[in-house]
C-alpha positions as CSV (number, residue, x, y, z in Angstrom):
1,M,-41.3,5.9,60.7
2,A,-39.0,6.3,57.7
3,D,-39.7,3.0,56.1
4,G,-43.3,2.9,57.1
5,V,-42.8,-0.7,58.3
6,T,-44.8,-2.0,61.3
7,A,-44.4,-5.3,63.2
8,V,-46.1,-7.2,66.0
9,L,-44.1,-9.6,68.2
10,V,-45.4,-12.7,69.9
11,D,-43.0,-13.9,72.6
12,D,-43.3,-15.0,76.2
13,H,-40.1,-13.4,77.5
14,P,-40.3,-9.7,78.5
15,V,-36.5,-9.3,78.0
16,V,-36.8,-10.5,74.4
17,R,-39.8,-8.2,73.7
18,A,-37.8,-5.3,75.1
19,G,-34.7,-6.1,73.1
20,V,-36.6,-6.6,69.8
21,A,-38.4,-3.3,70.3
22,H,-35.1,-1.5,70.7
23,W,-33.5,-3.3,67.7
24,L,-36.4,-2.5,65.4
25,S,-36.7,1.1,66.6
26,T,-33.1,1.8,65.6
27,A,-33.9,0.6,62.1
28,D,-37.0,2.8,61.7
29,I,-39.4,-0.1,62.1
30,E,-42.3,0.4,64.5
31,L,-43.2,-2.4,66.8
32,V,-46.9,-1.6,67.2
33,A,-47.8,-4.4,69.6
34,S,-46.1,-7.2,71.5
35,G,-47.1,-9.9,74.1
36,E,-47.0,-13.5,75.0
37,D,-50.6,-14.3,73.7
38,P,-50.9,-14.9,69.9
39,E,-54.1,-12.9,70.1
40,V,-51.9,-9.8,70.1
41,A,-51.4,-10.4,66.4
42,W,-55.2,-10.5,65.8
43,R,-56.5,-7.5,67.6
44,G,-55.7,-3.8,67.9
45,P,-52.7,-2.5,66.0
46,G,-51.2,-5.9,65.8
47,A,-54.0,-7.1,63.5
48,T,-52.8,-4.8,60.7
49,A,-49.0,-4.9,61.3
50,D,-47.0,-5.6,58.1
51,V,-45.0,-8.4,59.8
52,V,-45.6,-10.9,62.6
53,V,-42.5,-12.0,64.5
54,L,-43.5,-15.3,66.2
55,D,-41.7,-17.2,68.9
56,L,-42.1,-20.9,68.2
57,H,-42.5,-21.8,71.9
58,L,-45.0,-19.9,74.0
59,N,-45.1,-21.2,77.6
60,S,-45.1,-24.7,76.1
61,V,-42.7,-27.4,74.9
62,T,-45.0,-27.8,71.9
63,P,-44.1,-25.6,68.9
64,A,-46.7,-23.0,68.0
65,V,-47.3,-24.6,64.6
66,A,-51.1,-24.2,64.7
67,E,-50.7,-20.5,65.4
68,L,-48.2,-20.2,62.5
69,R,-50.5,-22.0,60.1
70,K,-53.4,-19.8,61.1
71,L,-51.5,-16.6,60.4
72,V,-50.1,-17.9,57.1
73,E,-53.6,-19.0,55.9
74,D,-54.8,-15.5,56.7
75,G,-52.2,-14.0,54.4
76,R,-49.9,-12.6,57.1
77,S,-46.2,-12.2,56.5
78,V,-44.6,-14.2,59.3
79,I,-41.1,-14.6,60.6
80,V,-40.4,-17.4,63.1
81,Y,-38.0,-16.3,65.8
82,S,-36.9,-19.2,68.0
83,M,-34.3,-20.6,70.4
84,R,-34.4,-23.9,68.4
85,S,-31.8,-24.3,65.7
86,D,-32.5,-27.8,64.4
87,D,-33.0,-28.0,60.6
88,E,-36.2,-30.1,60.8
89,I,-38.3,-27.5,62.6
90,A,-36.9,-24.7,60.4
91,L,-37.9,-26.5,57.2
92,Q,-41.3,-27.4,58.6
93,C,-42.0,-23.7,59.3
94,L,-41.0,-22.8,55.7
95,E,-43.3,-25.6,54.4
96,I,-46.2,-24.1,56.4
97,G,-45.4,-20.7,54.9
98,A,-43.1,-18.6,57.1
99,L,-41.0,-16.2,55.1
100,S,-38.0,-16.7,57.3
101,Y,-36.8,-18.7,60.3
102,L,-34.3,-17.1,62.6
103,T,-32.7,-18.3,65.7
104,K,-32.4,-15.9,68.6
105,A,-28.6,-16.3,68.5
106,E,-28.4,-14.6,65.1
107,G,-28.7,-11.1,66.4
108,A,-30.3,-7.7,65.5
109,D,-29.0,-7.3,61.9
110,H,-30.5,-10.5,60.6
111,L,-33.8,-9.8,62.4
112,V,-34.1,-6.3,61.0
113,Q,-33.3,-7.5,57.4
114,A,-35.8,-10.3,57.8
115,V,-38.5,-7.9,58.9
116,K,-37.9,-5.5,56.1
117,A,-37.9,-8.3,53.5
118,A,-41.1,-9.8,55.0
119,A,-42.8,-6.4,54.8
120,Q,-42.3,-6.6,51.0
121,G,-43.6,-10.2,51.0
122,Q,-40.1,-11.5,50.4
123,S,-38.2,-14.3,52.1
124,Y,-34.8,-13.8,53.9
125,T,-32.2,-16.5,54.5
126,P,-30.0,-16.0,57.6
127,P,-27.0,-18.3,58.1
128,A,-28.8,-20.9,60.2
129,L,-31.6,-21.2,57.6
130,A,-29.1,-21.4,54.7
131,G,-27.5,-24.4,56.4
132,A,-30.9,-26.0,56.8
133,L,-31.8,-25.5,53.1
134,A,-28.4,-26.8,52.0
135,G,-28.8,-30.0,54.0
136,D,-32.5,-30.6,53.2
137,R,-33.2,-34.1,51.9
138,S,-37.0,-33.9,51.6
139,E,-39.0,-35.0,48.6
140,T,-38.3,-33.2,45.3
141,R,-41.9,-32.0,45.0
142,P,-43.0,-29.2,47.4
143,A,-46.2,-29.6,49.4
144,L,-48.3,-26.8,48.0
145,S,-51.6,-26.1,49.6
146,P,-54.7,-26.2,47.3
147,R,-54.9,-22.4,47.5
148,E,-51.3,-21.9,46.6
149,T,-51.7,-24.2,43.6
150,E,-54.8,-22.3,42.6
151,V,-53.0,-18.9,42.8
152,L,-50.0,-20.3,40.9
153,V,-52.0,-21.7,38.0
154,E,-54.2,-18.6,37.8
155,W,-51.1,-16.5,37.6
156,F,-49.7,-18.5,34.7
157,Q,-53.0,-17.9,32.8
158,S,-53.3,-14.2,33.7
159,E,-51.7,-11.1,32.4
160,S,-50.9,-9.7,35.8
161,K,-51.1,-10.4,39.5
162,E,-53.8,-7.7,39.8
163,F,-55.9,-9.8,37.5
164,V,-55.3,-12.9,39.7
165,A,-56.5,-10.9,42.7
166,Q,-59.7,-9.9,40.9
167,R,-60.4,-13.4,39.6
168,L,-59.9,-15.0,43.0
169,N,-61.4,-12.2,45.1
170,I,-58.3,-11.7,47.2
171,T,-55.9,-8.8,47.7
172,L,-52.8,-8.2,45.6
173,S,-50.7,-8.6,48.8
174,T,-52.2,-12.0,49.4
175,V,-51.3,-13.1,45.8
176,N,-47.8,-11.9,46.4
177,S,-47.6,-13.7,49.7
178,H,-48.8,-17.0,48.2
179,L,-46.3,-16.8,45.3
180,E,-43.4,-15.9,47.6
181,R,-44.2,-18.9,49.9
182,I,-44.3,-21.1,46.8
183,R,-40.8,-19.9,45.9
184,V,-39.6,-20.5,49.4
185,K,-41.0,-24.0,49.4
186,Y,-39.1,-24.8,46.1
187,A,-36.0,-23.3,47.5
188,A,-36.3,-25.5,50.6
189,I,-36.0,-28.6,48.4
190,G,-33.1,-27.3,46.4
191,R,-35.2,-26.3,43.3
192,Q,-34.9,-22.6,43.0
193,A,-37.6,-20.8,41.0
194,P,-36.9,-17.0,41.2
195,T,-38.8,-16.0,38.1
196,K,-42.2,-16.7,36.6
197,A,-40.6,-18.7,33.8
198,A,-38.8,-20.9,36.3
199,L,-42.0,-21.5,38.2
200,V,-43.8,-22.5,35.0
201,A,-41.0,-25.0,34.4
202,R,-41.3,-26.4,37.9
203,A,-45.1,-26.6,37.6
204,I,-44.9,-28.5,34.4
205,Q,-42.3,-30.9,35.8
206,D,-44.5,-31.5,38.8
207,G,-47.6,-32.1,36.8
208,L,-49.5,-29.1,38.2
209,I,-50.2,-27.8,34.7
210,G,-49.8,-29.0,31.1
211,L,-48.6,-27.1,28.1
212,D,-52.2,-26.9,26.9
213,D,-53.0,-25.0,30.1
214,L,-50.7,-22.1,29.1
């Protein structure tokens, strides 16, 4: 594959799996595994795929929030791909750590762009998600996990992300994933933090660090 990007799809509809496989193949993205059981993302080629595309409803009316959280906590780059278009669930998925939330009505181009961005540990904002972010009225301080806070503070005090990875005994990819999720969470509450300097300012404002810590 030209881009060297691999993906695994978790969806309970065969027609969706077939369609996504075709869309990704035309964009030089290899769908290495797909199925309706979330375990497909944890075993075989799916376990090492660059991106996980996760349907939010898998043979159930209950959103697959637990599955999303488990994947995020393991450092996976996840795109939620759902029939639901309500802002509340989209923002919840971002808070948990999804790099993007797409509705199935948004088509091939947005999905391809989201997968390519996620493979680089970056977020992607399709039209429906942009609307959700613009209308968000959540609290002004994002809900960072203890691990995200730890990575953030360590990065402020380190010369490089590589050093953070060494200090915390995690991979560079995991460091990047945590930092990108932090940025997405700030964006979700209307407080953009695209640079390290901006994140430092946000962290000081939110009491995560003091000037003496820098």
